[in-house]
Backbone as CSV, one residue per row, in Angstrom:
resi,resn,N_x,N_y,N_z,CA_x,CA_y,CA_z,C_x,C_y,C_z
1,MET,15.063,-35.821,20.224,16.244,-34.956,19.641,15.926,-34.139,18.312
2,ARG,15.354,-34.975,17.391,14.933,-34.342,16.075,14.038,-33.304,16.331
3,SER,12.975,-33.336,17.352,12.019,-32.279,17.459,12.671,-30.967,18.079
4,LEU,13.651,-31.250,18.933,14.419,-30.083,19.452,15.226,-29.444,18.494
5,LEU,15.776,-30.061,17.363,16.524,-29.507,16.294,15.640,-28.725,15.452
6,TYR,14.448,-29.146,15.180,13.290,-28.474,14.460,12.825,-27.202,15.194
7,LEU,12.735,-27.138,16.388,12.398,-26.108,17.246,13.403,-25.015,17.129
8,PHE,14.709,-25.423,17.353,15.867,-24.593,17.262,15.879,-23.844,15.862
9,LEU,15.681,-24.648,14.797,15.770,-24.085,13.391,14.588,-23.106,13.262
10,ALA,13.425,-23.369,13.775,12.175,-22.512,13.536,12.556,-21.256,14.366
11,ALA,13.126,-21.211,15.618,13.336,-20.112,16.367,14.412,-19.304,15.645
12,ALA,15.524,-19.898,15.099,16.588,-19.227,14.562,16.033,-18.428,13.135
13,SER,15.168,-19.178,12.407,14.661,-18.528,11.248,13.837,-17.258,11.658
14,LEU,13.019,-17.338,12.627,12.315,-16.192,13.200,13.128,-15.192,13.765
15,LEU,14.240,-15.324,14.381,15.216,-14.369,14.645,15.800,-13.689,13.511
16,LEU,16.279,-14.449,12.375,16.898,-13.973,11.415,15.942,-13.063,10.438
17,SER,14.696,-13.696,10.367,13.668,-12.928,9.591,13.411,-11.397,10.259
18,GLY,13.482,-11.447,11.609,13.423,-10.035,12.272,14.593,-9.107,12.030
19,CYS,15.615,-9.750,11.692,16.766,-8.839,11.401,16.724,-8.077,10.223
20,THR,15.919,-8.649,9.171,15.780,-8.014,8.062,14.596,-7.159,7.621
21,SER,13.971,-6.819,8.904,12.669,-5.995,8.750,13.059,-4.612,9.090
22,VAL,12.133,-3.510,8.766,12.320,-2.254,9.098,12.195,-1.998,10.535
23,ALA,12.858,-1.097,11.024,12.890,-0.750,12.466,11.385,-0.327,12.929
24,PRO,11.026,-0.637,14.178,9.628,-0.204,14.716,9.428,1.183,14.468
25,ARG,8.075,1.316,14.314,7.632,2.796,14.077,7.704,3.584,15.408
26,PRO,8.160,4.964,15.010,8.247,5.804,16.291,6.883,6.199,16.641
27,THR,6.823,6.711,18.001,5.565,7.095,18.591,4.900,8.218,17.503
28,GLU,3.634,7.968,17.337,2.917,8.836,16.356,2.138,9.865,16.988
29,ILE,2.059,11.163,16.386,1.394,12.181,16.863,0.280,12.154,15.561
30,ARG,-0.985,12.107,16.118,-2.049,12.081,15.093,-2.753,13.360,15.167
31,ALA,-3.046,13.911,13.847,-3.758,15.181,13.779,-5.199,15.011,13.536
32,GLU,-6.090,16.085,13.806,-7.498,15.820,13.594,-7.763,15.555,12.183
33,GLY,-8.549,14.720,11.840,-8.793,14.309,10.322,-8.013,13.123,9.884
34,ASP,-7.059,12.637,10.621,-6.160,11.672,10.185,-6.980,10.287,10.201
35,VAL,-6.601,9.394,9.378,-7.314,8.109,9.342,-6.263,7.056,9.436
36,ARG,-6.777,5.877,9.906,-5.979,4.669,9.824,-6.809,3.512,9.129
37,ILE,-6.233,3.043,8.015,-6.822,1.970,7.167,-5.784,0.752,7.078
38,SER,-6.268,-0.436,7.361,-5.229,-1.457,7.130,-6.028,-2.711,6.464
39,GLY,-5.137,-3.623,5.937,-5.678,-4.790,5.394,-4.622,-5.485,4.485
40,ARG,-5.044,-6.093,3.330,-4.155,-6.779,2.473,-4.121,-5.966,1.049
41,LEU,-3.071,-5.851,0.409,-2.816,-4.995,-0.846,-2.170,-5.984,-1.752
42,SER,-2.536,-5.958,-2.969,-1.952,-6.572,-4.100,-1.834,-5.653,-5.325
43,VAL,-0.610,-5.565,-5.841,-0.460,-4.642,-6.973,0.152,-5.343,-8.079
44,GLN,-0.439,-5.294,-9.324,0.065,-6.028,-10.596,0.341,-4.928,-11.543
45,VAL,1.497,-4.828,-12.071,1.882,-3.815,-13.041,2.381,-4.775,-14.325
46,ALA,1.602,-4.508,-15.533,2.007,-5.171,-16.773,3.160,-4.549,-17.332
47,GLY,4.098,-5.355,-17.548,5.370,-4.847,-18.154,5.390,-4.636,-19.660
48,SER,6.283,-3.988,-20.202,6.245,-3.767,-21.729,6.552,-5.026,-22.432
49,THR,7.272,-5.960,-21.689,7.496,-7.478,-22.254,6.347,-8.305,-22.196
50,GLY,5.223,-7.835,-21.654,4.036,-8.740,-21.470,4.052,-9.484,-20.162
51,ARG,5.113,-9.328,-19.384,5.187,-9.983,-18.135,4.826,-9.054,-17.018
52,ALA,3.921,-9.624,-16.138,3.510,-8.625,-15.033,4.582,-8.755,-13.871
53,SER,4.501,-7.632,-13.125,5.348,-7.546,-11.943,4.400,-6.919,-10.886
54,GLY,4.792,-7.062,-9.645,4.021,-6.436,-8.438,4.252,-7.510,-7.289
55,GLY,3.265,-7.493,-6.366,3.420,-8.155,-5.219,2.169,-7.911,-4.393
56,ASN,2.272,-8.784,-3.189,1.247,-8.856,-2.173,1.855,-8.403,-0.879
57,ALA,1.001,-7.804,-0.030,1.482,-7.490,1.266,0.277,-6.987,2.081
58,GLY,0.615,-7.070,3.511,-0.310,-6.394,4.424,-0.042,-4.902,4.305
59,PHE,-0.995,-4.128,4.711,-0.713,-2.681,4.560,-1.451,-1.925,5.688
60,GLU,-0.720,-0.877,6.140,-1.537,-0.062,6.965,-1.110,1.436,6.570
61,LEU,-2.265,2.217,6.203,-2.184,3.599,5.686,-2.733,4.506,6.794
62,SER,-1.951,5.349,7.185,-2.361,6.281,8.209,-2.059,7.759,7.953
63,GLY,-2.719,8.619,8.537,-2.408,9.988,8.370,-3.438,10.612,7.508
64,ASN,-2.912,11.356,6.503,-3.743,12.060,5.517,-3.010,12.311,4.269
65,PRO,-3.613,12.741,3.251,-2.702,12.983,1.917,-1.577,14.067,2.107
66,ARG,-1.647,14.930,3.066,-0.579,15.893,3.079,0.666,15.363,4.027
67,ALA,0.260,14.545,4.990,1.284,13.876,5.790,0.834,12.555,6.315
68,GLY,1.564,11.558,6.058,1.041,10.319,6.534,2.141,9.313,6.300
69,GLN,1.698,7.879,6.460,2.585,6.783,6.405,1.893,5.620,5.788
70,LEU,2.621,4.909,4.981,2.157,3.737,4.444,3.117,2.539,4.819
71,GLU,2.693,1.520,5.462,3.557,0.379,5.913,3.169,-0.846,5.109
72,LEU,4.091,-1.590,4.651,3.779,-2.794,3.928,4.581,-3.926,4.796
73,SER,3.844,-5.150,5.005,4.429,-6.126,5.838,4.195,-7.630,5.097
74,THR,4.929,-8.474,5.681,4.746,-9.953,5.233,3.594,-10.530,5.928
75,PRO,3.074,-11.676,5.365,2.041,-12.304,6.165,2.187,-12.624,7.447
76,LEU,3.454,-12.719,8.036,3.796,-12.989,9.308,3.880,-11.639,10.259
77,GLY,3.834,-10.649,9.497,3.819,-9.219,10.277,5.041,-8.581,10.197
78,SER,6.286,-9.183,9.639,7.474,-8.491,9.535,7.271,-7.294,8.656
79,LEU,7.846,-6.093,8.989,7.645,-5.014,8.196,8.690,-4.974,7.045
80,LEU,8.149,-4.854,5.804,9.061,-4.839,4.557,9.462,-3.457,4.264
81,ALA,8.541,-2.547,4.366,8.773,-1.062,3.928,7.884,-0.133,4.670
82,ARG,8.455,1.000,4.819,7.676,2.089,5.369,7.911,3.363,4.576
83,ALA,6.782,3.848,4.009,6.784,5.216,3.293,6.204,6.236,4.325
84,THR,6.861,7.305,4.395,6.471,8.279,5.255,6.607,9.731,4.216
85,TRP,5.650,10.602,4.427,5.602,11.779,3.632,5.072,13.092,4.394
86,GLY,5.460,14.153,4.057,5.167,15.473,4.602,5.181,16.490,3.466
87,PRO,5.054,17.707,3.845,5.069,18.873,2.910,6.257,18.877,2.092
88,ALA,7.431,18.587,2.785,8.730,18.673,2.193,9.351,17.641,1.465
89,GLU,9.081,16.335,1.705,9.566,15.235,1.111,8.959,13.908,1.351
90,ALA,9.238,12.979,0.615,8.679,11.719,0.852,9.960,10.598,1.116
91,VAL,9.870,9.697,2.150,10.930,8.944,2.486,10.475,7.490,2.594
92,LEU,11.411,6.749,1.935,11.115,5.236,1.957,12.173,4.503,2.738
93,GLN,11.774,3.781,3.815,12.590,2.845,4.580,12.409,1.433,4.126
94,THR,13.454,0.739,3.869,13.561,-0.620,3.628,14.524,-1.305,4.503
95,PRO,14.663,-2.563,4.693,15.710,-2.997,5.516,17.125,-2.678,4.931
96,GLY,17.770,-1.967,5.809,19.210,-1.501,5.488,19.325,-0.479,4.809
97,ALA,18.233,0.202,4.318,18.244,1.515,3.553,17.236,2.487,3.835
98,GLU,17.519,3.602,3.484,16.495,4.939,3.866,16.600,5.842,2.516
99,ARG,15.733,6.109,1.758,15.844,6.927,0.617,14.742,8.106,0.633
100,SER,15.189,9.213,0.115,14.243,10.388,-0.095,13.781,10.461,-1.347
101,PHE,12.613,11.093,-1.685,12.008,11.291,-2.825,11.403,12.703,-2.983
102,ALA,11.258,13.309,-4.202,10.686,14.520,-4.179,9.260,14.508,-3.980
103,ASP,8.553,13.474,-4.267,7.109,13.417,-4.050,6.675,11.847,-3.777
104,LEU,5.342,11.674,-3.521,4.710,10.352,-3.356,4.792,9.545,-4.690
105,ASP,4.661,10.148,-5.865,4.525,9.441,-7.163,5.935,8.781,-7.347
106,ALA,6.960,9.478,-7.099,8.194,8.753,-7.258,8.453,7.654,-6.197
107,LEU,8.086,7.926,-5.051,8.251,6.932,-3.934,7.402,5.621,-4.268
108,THR,6.195,5.776,-4.663,5.443,4.588,-5.000,5.924,3.808,-6.217
109,ARG,6.468,4.592,-7.242,6.908,4.047,-8.260,7.972,3.087,-7.957
110,GLU,8.885,3.575,-7.016,10.012,2.717,-6.544,9.478,1.465,-5.554
111,LEU,8.588,1.822,-4.757,8.065,0.820,-3.815,7.095,-0.177,-4.499
112,LEU,6.389,0.173,-5.340,5.369,-0.750,-5.953,5.549,-1.045,-7.437
113,GLY,6.312,-0.458,-8.188,6.473,-0.597,-9.577,5.899,0.366,-10.366
114,GLU,5.124,1.187,-9.958,4.386,2.174,-10.782,3.791,3.179,-9.775
115,ALA,3.634,4.471,-10.278,3.105,5.526,-9.498,1.538,5.194,-9.024
116,ILE,1.190,5.282,-7.671,-0.071,5.064,-7.312,-0.602,6.426,-6.678
117,PRO,-1.718,6.907,-6.930,-2.243,8.167,-6.260,-2.543,7.866,-4.795
118,VAL,-1.603,7.850,-3.955,-1.760,7.650,-2.493,-2.724,8.637,-1.868
119,ALA,-2.657,9.841,-2.214,-3.632,10.897,-1.724,-5.059,10.518,-2.122
120,ALA,-5.305,10.041,-3.162,-6.633,9.668,-3.448,-6.945,8.248,-2.741
121,LEU,-5.997,7.399,-2.535,-6.272,6.126,-1.769,-7.012,6.233,-0.543
122,PHE,-6.765,7.417,0.167,-7.396,7.644,1.604,-8.707,7.645,1.299
123,ASP,-9.401,8.090,0.217,-10.788,8.182,-0.077,-11.241,6.925,-0.643
124,TRP,-10.552,6.329,-1.627,-10.936,5.201,-2.616,-11.123,4.114,-1.667
125,LEU,-10.212,3.960,-0.682,-10.423,2.806,0.299,-11.574,2.829,1.162
126,ARG,-12.102,3.966,1.327,-13.337,4.268,1.971,-14.511,4.162,1.074
127,GLY,-14.461,3.805,-0.177,-15.539,3.615,-1.118,-16.011,4.995,-1.496
128,ARG,-15.116,5.927,-1.830,-15.541,7.162,-2.381,-14.585,7.873,-3.064
129,PRO,-15.071,8.873,-4.128,-14.087,9.561,-4.808,-13.193,10.465,-4.080
130,TRP,-11.977,10.882,-4.551,-11.229,11.886,-3.846,-11.913,13.082,-4.157
131,PRO,-12.102,14.099,-3.235,-12.832,15.299,-3.454,-11.894,16.284,-4.358
132,GLN,-10.639,16.173,-4.321,-9.760,17.124,-4.878,-9.764,17.149,-6.466
133,THR,-10.287,16.198,-6.991,-10.378,16.001,-8.668,-11.804,15.507,-9.081
134,PRO,-12.144,15.917,-10.225,-13.547,15.510,-10.782,-13.513,13.765,-10.861
135,SER,-14.751,13.261,-10.708,-14.944,11.928,-11.014,-16.033,11.689,-11.820
136,ASP,-16.320,10.369,-12.304,-17.507,9.929,-12.970,-18.124,8.755,-12.364
137,THR,-19.297,8.801,-11.887,-19.903,7.627,-11.299,-20.387,6.755,-12.395
138,TRP,-20.217,5.498,-12.268,-20.717,4.411,-13.181,-22.188,4.492,-13.242
139,GLN,-22.688,4.038,-14.381,-24.156,3.934,-14.443,-24.832,2.922,-13.576
140,ASP,-24.089,1.750,-13.375,-24.597,0.748,-12.465,-24.437,1.169,-10.894
141,GLY,-23.796,2.257,-10.660,-23.609,2.825,-9.359,-22.518,2.069,-8.323
142,VAL,-22.021,1.023,-8.974,-20.922,0.458,-8.102,-19.451,0.676,-8.363
143,GLY,-19.248,1.930,-8.803,-17.988,2.449,-8.951,-17.922,3.747,-9.465
144,PHE,-16.562,4.166,-9.657,-16.430,5.471,-10.397,-15.110,5.498,-11.008
145,SER,-14.887,6.645,-11.913,-13.564,6.703,-12.614,-12.933,8.026,-12.085
146,GLN,-11.700,8.011,-11.877,-10.932,9.147,-11.406,-9.704,9.154,-11.705
147,LEU,-8.894,10.149,-12.079,-7.422,10.258,-12.314,-6.973,9.171,-13.323
148,GLY,-7.770,8.624,-14.209,-7.319,7.680,-15.113,-7.542,6.311,-14.643
149,TRP,-8.171,6.048,-13.318,-8.477,4.861,-12.942,-9.842,4.434,-12.814
150,ARG,-10.218,3.272,-12.835,-11.519,2.715,-12.549,-11.518,2.030,-11.388
151,ILE,-12.414,2.595,-10.376,-12.485,2.102,-9.053,-13.694,1.234,-8.871
152,ASP,-13.716,-0.123,-8.814,-14.772,-1.028,-8.719,-15.063,-1.304,-7.177
153,LEU,-16.335,-1.014,-6.808,-16.615,-1.011,-5.509,-17.736,-2.255,-5.431
154,ALA,-17.844,-3.068,-6.381,-18.954,-4.178,-6.255,-18.530,-5.064,-4.998
155,GLY,-17.351,-5.151,-4.562,-17.010,-6.050,-3.345,-16.958,-5.220,-2.040
156,LEU,-17.327,-3.947,-2.094,-17.012,-3.074,-0.905,-17.729,-3.580,0.332
157,GLN,-18.842,-4.214,0.391,-19.513,-4.778,1.316,-18.510,-5.828,2.144
158,ASP,-17.738,-6.474,1.290,-16.720,-7.435,2.008,-15.380,-6.842,2.211
159,GLY,-15.334,-5.442,1.943,-13.986,-4.898,2.205,-13.075,-4.750,0.896
160,LEU,-13.619,-5.261,-0.308,-12.865,-5.392,-1.337,-12.778,-4.241,-2.291
161,ILE,-11.900,-3.621,-2.702,-11.753,-2.474,-3.561,-10.886,-2.816,-4.670
162,VAL,-11.340,-2.680,-5.977,-10.243,-2.851,-7.175,-10.132,-1.723,-7.922
163,ALA,-9.029,-1.179,-8.030,-8.573,-0.088,-8.808,-7.669,-0.460,-10.067
164,THR,-8.269,-0.211,-11.317,-7.520,-0.564,-12.450,-7.112,0.805,-13.258
165,ARG,-5.853,0.705,-13.871,-5.609,1.846,-14.754,-5.211,1.012,-16.058
166,SER,-5.778,1.489,-17.174,-5.475,0.737,-18.403,-4.363,1.246,-19.172
167,ALA,-3.965,2.756,-18.813,-3.034,3.344,-19.665,-1.537,2.493,-19.502
168,GLU,-0.811,2.526,-20.307,0.450,1.702,-20.144,1.443,2.319,-19.122
169,PRO,2.104,1.611,-18.251,1.747,0.160,-18.198,0.492,-0.127,-17.306
170,ALA,-0.403,-1.024,-17.653,-1.558,-1.244,-16.981,-1.309,-1.681,-15.616
171,VAL,-2.146,-1.224,-14.630,-2.039,-1.405,-13.290,-3.284,-1.996,-12.601
172,THR,-3.205,-3.103,-11.750,-4.430,-3.413,-11.099,-3.926,-3.373,-9.593
173,LEU,-4.718,-2.679,-8.836,-4.440,-2.739,-7.296,-5.833,-3.177,-6.749
174,ARG,-5.588,-4.340,-5.905,-6.534,-4.799,-5.120,-6.351,-4.592,-3.541
175,ALA,-7.363,-4.151,-2.975,-7.239,-3.891,-1.436,-8.372,-4.623,-0.815
176,ARG,-8.108,-5.410,0.174,-8.997,-5.893,1.043,-8.945,-5.326,2.498
177,VAL,-9.770,-4.139,2.738,-9.680,-3.497,4.022,-10.345,-4.196,5.152
178,GLU,-9.569,-4.113,6.287,-10.176,-4.710,7.506,-11.172,-3.768,7.986
179,PRO,-12.285,-4.446,8.664,-13.338,-3.656,9.407,-12.875,-2.937,10.435
């Protein structure tokens, strides 16, 4: 009887957690040159009080810098948030809410705690500088600097990319990209 109660509680908690996730993604139309990159993402933002904020999530980045989508999910796969953007606006969907933003910087500031250069992420997560702005390759050849960020590629063979920005507030973004 006790095992039946545990089974019921586990099923109920799964059903309830499903109620608080973002709606399933609509059918997607892919354009030539679109990419899909997924894995785990960790963002740490140092606060002015000395306390860090941020979080960890699974991610799927798809599309391109002009029009795309970034989904963040729990370790169990429930969708926490979906950011979509196009030429006219950026939209953030979270459980029970949908908000529009003027651009991706404002959207990522709301979603992750600080503006993240999503357009550059498409290239950074593939281990290369974004071609739209200048970059400096490190002397040791295991990374580069761009847009005020240092992109460490020492773990690239294992799918790990670490991007840090030392300007206030300091931000560390770690991504483990799935093959």
